[in-house]
MIZA-523028 format. One line per field, with one value per residue (C-alpha): residue number from 1; residue in three letters; x, y, z. Coordinates in steps of 0.1 Angstrom, whole numbers. Layout:
REM residues N
num [NUM_...] $
residuo [ALA_...] $
x [X_...] $
y [Y_...] $
z [Z_...] $
//
This chain:
REM residues 102
num [1_2_3_4_5_6_7_8_9_10_11_12_13_14_15_16_17_18_19_20_21_22_23_24_25_26_27_28_29_30_31_32_33_34_35_36_37_38_39_40_41_42_43_44_45_46_47_48_49_50_51_52_53_54_55_56_57_58_59_60_61_62_63_64_65_66_67_68_69_70_71_72_73_74_75_76_77_78_79_80_81_82_83_84_85_86_87_88_89_90_91_92_93_94_95_96_97_98_99_100_101_102] $
residuo [MET_THR_PRO_VAL_GLN_THR_GLN_ARG_ARG_GLN_ALA_VAL_LEU_SER_LEU_MET_SER_ALA_VAL_ASP_ASP_MET_ALA_ALA_ASP_GLY_LEU_ARG_VAL_SER_ASP_ASP_MET_THR_VAL_GLU_VAL_ALA_LEU_SER_VAL_MET_ALA_SER_ALA_GLY_VAL_GLU_TYR_LEU_LEU_LEU_CYS_ASP_GLY_ASP_ASP_GLN_CYS_THR_GLY_SER_ILE_THR_LEU_ALA_GLU_LEU_ALA_VAL_HIS_ARG_GLY_SER_SER_THR_TYR_THR_ASP_GLN_ILE_ARG_LEU_ARG_ASP_ILE_LEU_ALA_ASP_ARG_LEU_PRO_ARG_SER_PRO_GLY_ALA_ALA_ALA_LEU_ASP_GLY] $
x [846_816_809_819_852_858_851_874_902_898_899_931_948_938_953_984_988_983_1011_1034_1027_1036_1068_1078_1075_1098_1098_1090_1106_1110_1141_1147_1156_1192_1216_1217_1180_1178_1204_1183_1152_1168_1183_1149_1129_1156_1157_1186_1172_1146_1125_1128_1098_1096_1072_1045_1049_1063_1090_1124_1147_1161_1191_1209_1224_1258_1255_1247_1278_1300_1287_1290_1326_1335_1358_1332_1304_1284_1253_1233_1236_1201_1191_1182_1218_1230_1205_1216_1253_1243_1228_1248_1264_1261_1293_1285_1283_1318_1331_1313_1330_1365] $
y [1515_1493_1466_1439_1456_1459_1423_1413_1435_1420_1385_1393_1410_1379_1355_1375_1375_1337_1332_1356_1336_1304_1319_1332_1299_1282_1248_1221_1187_1156_1155_1119_1131_1125_1152_1143_1144_1177_1193_1181_1195_1227_1230_1222_1245_1274_1279_1286_1268_1241_1239_1205_1187_1155_1126_1146_1174_1197_1221_1210_1234_1246_1240_1261_1252_1264_1240_1211_1220_1219_1185_1172_1182_1166_1135_1119_1124_1094_1095_1080_1110_1124_1159_1151_1139_1174_1190_1167_1178_1214_1209_1221_1191_1189_1187_1151_1140_1151_1130_1100_1105_1107] $
z [763_759_784_759_753_790_796_768_781_816_801_781_811_833_808_805_843_843_818_837_869_852_837_870_886_862_846_871_869_890_913_902_867_857_849_812_809_827_804_774_789_795_760_745_766_764_801_824_856_867_897_913_927_948_944_960_935_962_952_968_952_919_897_872_839_854_883_861_838_869_880_845_843_876_876_898_874_861_838_868_890_898_905_940_946_936_961_989_982_987_1021_1051_1069_1107_1127_1138_1101_1095_1123_1109_1076_1089] $
//
């Protein structure tokens, strides 16, 4: 290979690696997004999960299409439920919190 071909090949491989890294990271959205909007985004993007980010753009978790479908089908579902609410429901509760609820 000539030096120009080698440089082109390295540039293409570098670009492919960057695209692969972005795909591996997943689609990042704000955790204040509603379930309805998240379902629409997932359908438009053709993805099965979203990475959730807080106000500081720090990843706080992920959510799958299946999880959203379960919440949407729940009798307690409203169109105001945010993704961060679903994340909070997943967190393990301390023994003291259960005593406060009862």
